[in-house]
N, C-alpha and C positions, 0 to 999 in steps of 0.2 A: 740650468742650461743656458747656453750663451748662442747668440746668432752670428754666423760669418757669412760673408759675402766670398765666392769664388768668382773672380772675373777672368774671363778668356779674352785674350788680346789678338787682333790682327797683327799688330807690329807695336813695337815700344818694348816689349819684353826681350831678355836675351834670346837669341835663337834656341829653336827646339832641336833636338837631336835628329829626328825626321822632318826637316826643315822644308817640306815641298808645300806650296800654297794650295790651299783647298781647291782654287779654281782649275789646277791641273790634275786633281783626282778624277779616276774614272767613276762613272755612278755607283759602281758596286763598293768601291772605297767609301764614298760618301754615305750610302746606307750603311754599310758596318760601323762608320764612326756615329751616326744618328742612334743606330740600334744599341751602341756599348752605352751612350750617353742616356738613353731611355732605360735600359735595364740597370744602369748604376742610379738613375733616380728612383726606379721601382724598389729596389733592394732597401734604398733609405726611406723610403715610404713605410716599408715594412717594420724597420726599427724605429720609426718616429722622429726621424732625423732630417728629413726632407721637408722643405718649405715649399720652394718655388725654385722654378729656373725658366730660361728662355733663350732661344738663340735671337740676336738681332738682324735686322734686315740692314743693308748696306748703306740705304738712304737715310738721311735725318738733317735736321736743322738745329742750330743755337738760337735760341730767343730770348731777348730780355726788354723789359719794361722802358720806355724811353720818355716818360712824362705824361701828365694829364692831358688828354685830347690829342695824344699823338700815337701813330702806329707802332707796334712792337718793331724792334730793330730785329733782324735775323741774319746769321752768319758773322763773320768777322776773319781777320788775319791771324787765325790762330789754328793749332790742330785741333780737329773735332773726334767727339769719341766715335762718330760714324767710320772713322779712319782707324779708330784704336781699337774699340771694345766689339767684340764678336758676339759674347753671351755673357750669361751669368748663372749662377745657381745659389740660393740661400739654404743654408743647412743650420740646424739647430742641435748643437751636440754639448756634451757633457765638459768637454776640456779643450784647451787649445791643442793638446796633442793630438786628440780625435780630429780636430779639423783639419790639421797637418796630415794625419795619416790619410783622411779622405781626400785631400787635396792632390797627394801623391798618385792615389789610385786613379783617379780622375786625369790625372796627367799623362796615363798610358793608354788614352782610347788610341783606337787603332787609325792610321793614317795612309799615305801613299803605300803601296805595294802591303797593305795589311798590316803592316809593323806599327808598334807603339809610337806615338809622336813623343812622348816624353817633352811636352810643352812646360813652359813655367805658367803657372796660373797664379794671380795676385790673390792672397788671402787676408780679407779685412775683416775685422769686429764690427759688429754695430756699435754706435756710440749709446751708450747707455746712460740713463738719467744720474746725474751727480747724487749723493746721499743726501736726503734732507737733514738739516741740523737743526736741532731743537734744544731749548734750555733745559 
């Protein structure tokens, strides 16, 4: 089994087919979208392929260490994930092909007008430990 991260982006990916921003959806459209995501996750829980997933709030802060005795530095002059990443799902599947299949299905979540979004999802494998070399 291999773990993959499915990233949903606010922007930064190519435009979706149904490219209406979520803040312009009706409450019913948002409910249908969230229900699709929950149903998708529940189905993958049943197959043992779902690990975790969350939608992210729009607020957030970059933080970095600034040296001993100094307070952490926050934010900066760069694009922040709070502006780019809407949410994520982690799956644990048998193959890359299965990960692509599931990402494609998740891309079809309904959006404005109840039509599939056909959004681009970023599919990234988890970094695995390099093989141990012994003599």
